[in-house]
N, C-alpha and C positions, 0 to 999 in steps of 0.2 A: 477537396476542401473549398470553402467559400472564400471570396476575395478578402473579407475582413480578417481571416485567420492566416492567409497565405504568408503574410509578413511576420508571423509569430505573435500576433495580437490575440492569443488564446484567452487571456484573462477577460478581455472585453466581451468575447463571445460567450464565455462561461457566465458572466454577469447577466448578459441578455437572456440566457436560458434558465436562470435560477428559478424563476416563478414556475416555469413548466416542469422542472425537476421536482419542485415542491408539490405541485398539483398531482403528480403521479407517484408520490412517495407511498401512499397507502396501497395503490395498485401494484407497485413494485414489491411490497411485502407480500401481498396476497398471491402474486405470481410465483414468488420464491426465486426470482431472477429479474434482471433488468428487462423492461419492455423493449421490443424490437425498435420502437421509435427512439427510445433513449440511446440505444447503442448506435443507431444511425447518426444521431446528433453528436455523439462523442467522436465518431469517426470524422464527421464533417468539420467538427471543431478542431480536429488535429491532435487529439490526445495520444493516439497511438504513435504519432511521429515526433512528439515533443522532445524525446531523448534519443531519437534515431540519428546516426551519423549523417552529415550533409551529403556524403558521397552516395547515399541511397535516397536522397530527397528529404531527409529529416530536417528538423528545426534546430537541433542541438541547443535547446534552451538550458539554462542552469537549473539546478534543483530548487533554488529559492523561487524562481519564476513559476516552476511547476507547483510548488507548495502553495503559492498565492492562488493559483487556479483551483487547487483541490479544497482549500479552506472555504473558498467561495461556494463551491458545489456542496460541500458537507453541511453548510448552514441550511441547505434546502433538503438534501436527502443524503444521509451518510452511506447508504448502500450504493448509490450511484457514484459517489466520490470514491468509495473503496475500490470498486471495479475500475474506475478511471485511473486511480493511483497505480494499480497493477498493470493496466494496459499501457501506462506510461513507463513504469520502471522496468518491466521485463524485457523490452527491446534494448534498454541500456545494458542488461546482462548479456543479451544475444550479441552485442557488439564486441564481447570478449571471446566469441567463438571464432573458429576457422571461417575465412571469408566464403568458402563454398557453402557453409551452413547459412551465412547471411544472404548469399545469393538465392538459396532455396526459398527463403522467406520474403525477401524484399525485391526480387528481380522485376516484379510487376508494379512496384510502388511501395511506399513505407506505411500505408494505412492498413496495417495488419494487426489484429489482436493476438497477442501471445500471452499464455497463462503458464504458471509455474506451480509446482508442489514440492516442498521439502519436508512436509509433515511425515512422510514415510519414505522408504527407500526400496526401489526395485532391484532386480538382479539381472545383469547383462552377462551373457555367456559368449565366449569367443567362437565365431564361425568363420568360414573361409573369406567372406566378403564384408566382414565387420563384426557385429554383435547381434545376438538374439535377446530381446528384452522381455521380461515378465515382471509383473508387479501390480500392486494396488495402491493408489494414492488418495488420501482424504483431503477435504478442505481446499478444493481447487476453485477459488473464487472466479466468477465470470466465465466459467468453462463453456457454457452454452453458446457463447458468441466468439469463441476462440478458434483460430485457424491452425495454430501450432501450440505445442506444449513443451515446456522445459521440466523434466522429471528427474528427481534425485535418484541416483543409481549407484550401485557398487559393481566393480568388475575387476578381473585379473587379466594381466597380459605379461609380456616378457619383462616389463619394467617393475612388476610387482602388483600389489593390491591398490585399488583406486576407489575414491569416493568423489562423485561429481554430478554433473547434469548431462542428460541426453535430450536431443531435440527430436520430437515426434510429431508428424502431421495429424490433423483431426481425423482423417480417414482410418487411422490405426488405433483409435482410442474409443473405448466404450464408457459412456457416462451413465451412472446409476441415478436415475432421476428420482428415485424414492429415498435417497440417502440424506436429504436436506430438510429437516424439520427442527427448527431451533427458535430460541427466544430473541436473539439479537442479530442485526445485520442480515435479516431474512432475505432481503432482496438481492444479496450478492450471489445467490445460487452456488454456494461453495460445496459442490457435490463431490462424490467419490468417483474416481476414474480407475479403470483397469486396462492393462495391455497384456496380451498373451501371444508370445512367440513372434513379436514384430522384429523385422530386420532393421537395424540401425547402422548406417555407414560410420566408419571410425571418425570421420571428420565432423560428425554431428555429436560426438562425445567430447566433454571438456572436464578435465580433472579439476578438483576444487583448488588445488595449489596453483594451477595455471590460471584459473579464473581470478585469483587474488593478485597475480603478478603481472599479467600482460594481455591487454586486448590485441586483436589481430586486425591490421589495416593494410590495404595496398599502399595508401599514401602515407608519407612521413613528413613531419613528425605526427605522432598520434595526438588528436585534440585533447586538451587538458581535461575536458569533461570525462573522458574515458580513462584517464590516469588517476582519477580519484580513488582513494582506498576503498576496496570492495566492502569489507565488513563495516566500516564506518558510514558508508553511504546507504547501504541496503536498509530499507525499512523507514527511512526519513519520510517518505511519502505516506506511509501508513499512520505514523504519528500525526501527520498533518490532518488526517481525517478526524482524529479526536479533537484537535484544536478547532477546526472549522465547526464541528458539531457542538462543541462547548460555546463557541461564539454565537451560533444559532440559538442555543438554549438561553443564553443571556438576553438576546434580543427579544425572544418570545416572552421571557419572564418579565422584562421591563414593560413591554407593551400590555401584557395581561394585568400587571399589578396596578396600572392606572384605571382599570375597569372592574377588577374583581372586588366585590364588597365582602368584607369579613363580617359575618353575621353576628358574632358575639360582641364585636366592637362597633358595629354600625358605621364603618368608615372604609374607604378604599384601601387596599393593601399597600399602595404606594406611600401612605401616610404612617404606616406601622414601622417603628424603629427596628424591630426584629427583622422585617423584610429588607429594610435598608442595609442592615449589617450583612444579611445573607447575600444581597446583591453586590455589596462592596467587596467582601472577601472572595466571592466567586469570580468577580471581574479581575481581581488582582492575581488569582491563581491562573486564570486563562491567559492574562497578559504575560505572566512569568513563563508559562508554557510556550507561548509563541516566541518569546525572546530566546529561550533556551534552544528551541528548534532552529530558529534563524541563525543563531550563532554556530550551531552544529553544521549547518549548510555552508557557512563561511569557512569553517575549519577544513572541511573536506575539499571545498573549492580551491583554497590556497594550496593544499597538499597536491591537488591535481595539477595546478599551474606550475609547480616546481618539481613534479614527479617525485614527491617525497613519500617514503614509507613512514607511517605513523608508528609510534611506540606501542607495545602491547598495552601499556597502561592507558594511553590516549584512546586506543580503539575500544578498550573496555569501558572507558568513561563515556564515549559516544554512544555505545549500546545502552549503558545505564541512563544516559540522558533521554533517549527515546522512550524508555520505559517510564521514566519519571515524568516526562511530558504527559503521557497518557494517564499516569496516576493523578497529576494535578487536575487534568480535565475531568476525570471521573469524580474526584472530590468536589469539584465545582458544580457539576450537574447533579450529583447526589444532594447537595445542599439546596439547590434550586427546586428540585423535585419534591424534597421533603417539605418545602415551604409553600407548595402549590395546591395543597388540598385535594379532595376527591376528584375534582374536575380534570386534574392532570392524568387520571387513569383512563379516560376515554380514548378509544382507538383513533379518533379523529384529532386528538390533541398531540401536536408534534413533540411536546416535552417528554411524554412517556417513550416515544421512539428514540429520541436522543439518549435518554437514560438507559434503555435496553442496549442500544447500539454501542455506546461507549464502554459498557461492561463487556460486550462481546470483543471489542478491540483489546481491552485489558487482559482477556483470557488468552490472547495470541501468545505463543511461546516467545516471540521476539519482543513482546511488550511486558513480559512478566517482571515486575519490579524486584521481587524477592530474589529471583535467580540472577538477574543482571546487577542488582545492587550488591549482592554478596560477592559476585565475581570481581567487580571493581574494587570493593572494599578490601578483599583479600589481597589483590595485587598491590594496593596502596600500602599495605603493611608488610610486603615482601613475600607473600605466598605465591604459589604457582596458580595460573588460571584454571578455573574449573570448567570453562567452556572452550572447546577446541575447534568447533565447526565455524566455517566462514559466514554462515547465515544464521 
């Protein structure tokens, strides 16, 4: 890490790099993954250590601070911010694993990219020295530059049937490089992985119920950051990418409206009342989205400080909030894009990329408003939850 980020000033570093990330946004899409230079800068910036425990040399920043960094990045390149979000969040999940697993990853330092997939589930079979893992996992963002993977898995042991995550090194994973041809978030390289007959020690397996209840630390008490409710915290960083992208789209629209001439009206778009309303409504949607997201960060932060378990209804509301944040941002960008004319269709125009990328985020299962809104609404009127998984 550089001197300017060693003390946790990651936001200043991200701001300084914003123009470089923006200049490489098209290249990032064409590559279908982050450029090596971008990944090196993210590591130098300290993204991989932002939510790593201090006992391993991490920064232990709060989620609000990480979200500020991500929104800054997303205004330049949403694919870069998406991968950065996961490189930050997944180590926070690893902190809930057995310390032997943490040692495997962080014994040489905290600047290690960890990727996760819960879009599918593998199968782990009990063997003498642990488990043998088989499976295929899709949508593993940032996988080309990851050293370790957290993969959703089911297994059986003497205690019964389990669903959870297993930790696997890059050397045991095959990446299908032909599996990623998409319309949005192209630069995330969210490719399909497969593992065949890999041996996984028991200590690298973590049951989903255990993930939700107790991180594992040598030192006590456990830092409040890692006592935050799992289901309420997971995915906050992804919603932040939508907010940052929407803020970037607003800035681009504002700047372009002062120069774009409406041919049929013979005046700049900034003077058009319809454009002014589009900008006003989109701005307030994005402002509302940021406030909702920041308040969600505060809810889980306070719960972590007091080691409180949130109610089923509150957890469902937090999940619905994340989805609604993305919905607000999508609506805002949709309106700006529709008001931007044919020039916005050009590959070199950032607005079309913001538009495609935010729709890709909205397609993520964790950001699906219909599912999460229905789940929360049903609980609010006394029905049972329709979502049972912790992620």
